[in-house]
C-alpha positions as CSV (number, residue, x, y, z in Angstrom):
1,X,34.3,109.1,138.6
2,X,34.2,106.5,135.8
3,X,31.3,104.1,135.9
4,X,32.6,100.7,137.1
5,X,31.2,97.5,135.7
6,X,33.9,95.2,137.1
7,X,32.8,91.6,137.0
8,X,29.3,92.4,135.9
9,X,28.1,89.8,133.4
10,X,26.3,91.5,130.5
11,X,24.4,89.9,127.6
12,X,23.8,92.2,124.7
13,X,21.5,91.1,121.8
14,X,22.1,92.2,118.3
15,X,25.8,92.7,119.0
16,X,27.2,91.7,115.6
17,X,28.0,95.3,114.8
18,X,26.7,98.9,115.4
19,X,25.3,99.9,118.7
20,X,25.5,96.4,120.2
21,X,29.1,95.8,119.3
22,X,30.1,99.3,120.4
23,X,28.4,98.7,123.8
24,X,30.2,95.4,124.1
25,X,33.6,97.1,123.6
26,X,32.9,99.9,126.0
27,X,31.6,97.5,128.7
28,X,34.7,95.3,128.5
29,X,36.9,98.4,129.1
30,X,34.8,99.0,132.2
31,X,35.7,95.6,133.5
32,X,32.5,93.7,132.6
33,X,32.3,90.2,131.3
34,X,30.4,90.6,128.0
35,X,28.4,88.0,126.0
36,X,27.5,89.2,122.5
37,X,24.3,87.8,121.1
38,X,25.0,87.2,117.5
39,X,22.6,86.8,114.5
40,X,25.5,85.7,112.3
41,X,28.2,84.2,114.5
42,X,30.3,82.9,111.6
43,X,30.8,86.5,110.4
44,X,31.6,87.9,113.9
45,X,35.1,89.3,114.0
46,X,36.4,90.6,117.4
47,X,40.0,90.9,118.3
48,X,38.9,91.2,122.0
49,X,38.9,87.8,123.6
50,X,36.9,89.3,126.5
51,X,33.8,89.4,124.3
52,X,32.1,86.0,124.4
53,X,30.0,85.4,121.2
54,X,26.9,83.3,121.3
55,X,24.4,82.6,118.5
56,X,21.2,84.4,119.4
57,X,18.5,85.0,116.9
58,X,15.8,86.8,119.0
59,X,13.0,85.3,116.8
60,X,14.1,81.8,117.8
61,X,13.1,80.8,121.4
62,X,15.3,77.7,121.5
63,X,18.4,79.7,120.4
64,X,17.6,82.4,123.0
65,X,17.4,79.8,125.8
66,X,20.6,78.2,124.6
67,X,22.4,81.6,124.5
68,X,21.4,82.4,128.1
69,X,22.3,78.9,129.2
70,X,25.8,79.3,127.6
71,X,26.3,82.6,129.5
72,X,25.3,81.0,132.8
73,X,27.6,78.1,132.1
74,X,30.6,80.3,131.3
75,X,30.2,83.0,133.9
76,X,27.9,81.5,136.6
77,X,25.4,84.4,136.5
78,X,23.9,87.2,134.4
79,X,23.6,90.7,135.7
80,X,22.6,92.8,132.8
81,X,20.5,92.2,129.7
82,X,20.5,94.8,126.9
83,X,17.8,94.2,124.4
84,X,19.4,95.8,121.5
85,X,18.4,93.6,118.5
86,X,16.1,95.4,116.2
87,X,15.3,96.1,112.5
88,X,13.8,99.2,110.9
89,X,13.1,98.7,107.1
90,X,11.8,102.0,105.8
91,X,8.5,101.4,104.0
92,X,5.6,103.8,103.5
93,X,2.6,102.9,105.8
94,X,0.3,102.1,102.9
95,X,2.9,99.7,101.4
96,X,3.7,97.7,104.6
97,X,2.7,94.1,103.9
98,X,1.4,91.8,106.6
99,X,4.8,90.0,106.4
100,X,6.7,93.3,106.9
101,X,4.5,94.2,109.9
102,X,4.8,90.8,111.6
103,X,8.6,90.6,111.0
104,X,9.3,94.0,112.6
105,X,7.1,93.2,115.6
106,X,8.6,89.8,116.0
107,X,12.2,91.1,116.1
108,X,11.7,94.4,118.0
109,X,8.9,93.7,120.4
110,X,8.6,89.9,120.7
111,X,12.4,89.5,120.6
112,X,12.7,91.9,123.6
113,X,10.0,89.9,125.4
114,X,11.5,86.5,124.6
115,X,15.0,87.5,125.7
116,X,13.7,89.1,128.9
117,X,11.7,86.0,129.8
118,X,14.8,83.8,129.3
119,X,17.0,86.0,131.5
120,X,14.4,86.7,134.2
121,X,14.5,83.4,136.1
122,X,18.3,83.8,136.6
123,X,17.8,87.4,137.7
124,X,15.2,86.3,140.2
125,X,17.3,83.4,141.5
126,X,20.3,85.6,142.2
127,X,18.3,88.5,143.7
128,X,18.5,91.1,141.1
129,X,19.6,92.4,137.7
130,X,19.1,95.2,135.1
131,X,17.3,95.0,131.8
132,X,17.8,97.8,129.4
133,X,15.4,98.0,126.4
134,X,15.9,100.1,123.3
135,X,13.2,102.6,122.4
136,X,13.4,105.3,119.8
137,X,13.0,109.0,119.5
138,X,10.7,108.3,116.6
139,X,8.0,107.2,119.0
140,X,7.7,110.8,120.2
141,X,8.4,112.5,116.9
142,X,6.7,110.3,114.3
143,X,8.5,109.8,111.1
144,X,7.5,108.9,107.5
145,X,8.1,105.3,106.4
146,X,8.5,103.9,109.9
147,X,4.9,103.3,111.2
148,X,5.6,99.6,111.7
149,X,8.9,100.3,113.5
150,X,7.4,103.1,115.7
151,X,4.5,100.8,116.7
152,X,7.0,98.1,117.8
153,X,8.9,100.6,120.0
154,X,5.6,101.7,121.5
155,X,5.1,98.1,122.6
156,X,8.6,98.0,124.1
157,X,7.7,101.0,126.2
158,X,4.6,99.3,127.5
159,X,6.6,96.1,128.2
160,X,9.2,98.1,130.1
161,X,6.8,99.8,132.4
162,X,4.5,96.8,133.0
163,X,7.4,94.4,133.6
164,X,9.1,96.8,136.0
165,X,6.0,96.7,138.2
166,X,6.0,92.9,138.3
167,X,9.7,92.2,138.8
168,X,10.8,95.0,141.1
169,X,10.1,92.9,144.2
170,X,12.8,90.5,143.0
171,X,15.4,93.3,142.8
172,X,15.1,93.4,139.0
173,X,15.1,96.8,137.2
174,X,13.7,97.4,133.8
175,X,14.4,100.6,131.9
176,X,14.2,101.9,128.3
177,X,16.5,104.3,126.4
178,X,15.0,106.2,123.5
179,X,17.9,106.7,121.0
180,X,18.3,109.2,118.2
181,X,20.0,108.6,114.9
182,X,23.2,106.6,115.7
183,X,25.9,106.6,113.1
184,X,27.0,103.0,112.4
185,X,28.5,101.0,109.6
186,X,25.0,99.9,108.7
187,X,24.3,103.3,107.4
188,X,26.5,102.5,104.3
189,X,23.9,99.9,103.3
190,X,21.0,102.4,103.3
191,X,19.4,103.8,100.1
192,X,20.7,107.2,99.0
193,X,17.4,108.8,100.1
194,X,17.5,107.2,103.5
195,X,21.1,108.2,104.0
196,X,20.3,111.8,103.0
197,X,17.4,111.9,105.5
198,X,19.8,110.8,108.3
199,X,22.3,113.4,107.3
200,X,19.7,116.1,108.0
201,X,19.1,114.9,111.5
202,X,22.0,117.0,112.9
203,X,20.2,120.1,111.8
204,X,17.2,119.2,113.9
205,X,19.2,118.5,117.1
206,X,19.8,121.1,119.8
207,X,23.4,119.9,120.0
208,X,25.5,119.4,116.8
209,X,27.2,116.2,115.9
210,X,25.8,112.8,115.1
211,X,25.6,110.2,117.9
212,X,27.7,107.0,117.7
213,X,27.9,103.9,119.9
214,X,30.8,105.4,121.9
215,X,28.9,108.6,122.7
216,X,25.9,106.7,124.1
217,X,27.8,103.9,125.9
218,X,28.2,105.8,129.2
219,X,24.4,106.2,129.6
220,X,24.0,102.4,129.1
221,X,26.8,101.8,131.5
222,X,25.0,104.0,134.1
223,X,21.8,102.0,133.8
224,X,23.8,98.7,133.9
225,X,25.7,99.8,137.1
226,X,24.7,99.8,140.7
227,X,24.7,103.6,140.5
228,X,21.2,103.5,139.0
229,X,19.8,101.1,141.7
230,X,16.8,103.3,142.4
231,X,15.7,103.7,138.8
232,X,13.2,101.3,137.2
233,X,10.3,101.6,134.8
234,X,11.7,104.7,133.2
235,X,12.2,105.8,129.6
236,X,15.0,108.2,129.0
237,X,15.6,110.0,125.7
238,X,19.2,110.2,124.6
239,X,19.2,112.0,121.3
240,X,21.3,115.2,121.6
241,X,18.1,117.2,121.9
242,X,16.3,116.1,118.7
243,X,13.1,115.7,120.7
244,X,12.0,118.2,123.4
245,X,9.0,116.5,124.9
C-alpha cells in the first residue's frame, strides 16, 4: 500500500534543490500540501503550483518565524517539519577556521533547533506533529575533511533524542534519518577530488547504486505519515548498507 500523505501540511527546509526539493516533489504526489523553505527564493523554479515557496534562511530567526507564520496563514496548520537544510564544506580538521566551525554548527545544528522551536508551538496547539531531522552516516563512519560537519550531526542526534522525551506528551514525534551519499545536482559543483571520493562510495555499500532523492523519499514519507505514530526519538540509517553498525 502506498504511503498516503493526503492533506498533510509539510514544511521542508533547504528545499531549493537536491534532497529537499526531491522530497517536496514526492510528498506532493502523495497528496500533501508542501511548503518549501528557500534560501534563495528568487532562484526557485518549480513548475508545480502545489509547492508553496517561502524564504527561510535557517540562520535567521526572524525569517524562520515569518516562514512558519506564512505556512500557518496559508494552510491553517503544520503537520510535518523536515529539517533538511545543511552545509558540508570539506576542510581538513587542522585547517578549519573558527568561522568555518561556527558557520557549519549554525546552519546544521542551530538551524535545526531554531526551525523546530518555531514549529513546536503549533504542533502542541493542534495536538501533534512529526519532526524529521537529518543526520549522516559519517557520524558512524568518520570521514576525512568533515570533522566540523560530523560534529554538527552528532549534535542533531542529541537534540532529536532529548527533544523527543520532552515533547512526546504533546503528541509530537521527533526522529532522525542518517543518510548516505545522495546524488544531487550539487555534486557538479564539487572539486574533482571530492567528486571522485563520492564516486567510490558505491564500492563501499552492501547494495550497488547511488542514492538519490527519489530513492529515499518513501522513508521520509513513512516517518511523516500516521503509519509511524509509535516511533519517536529514533535514528535510522538509510545508506544502502554503507555502514553496518
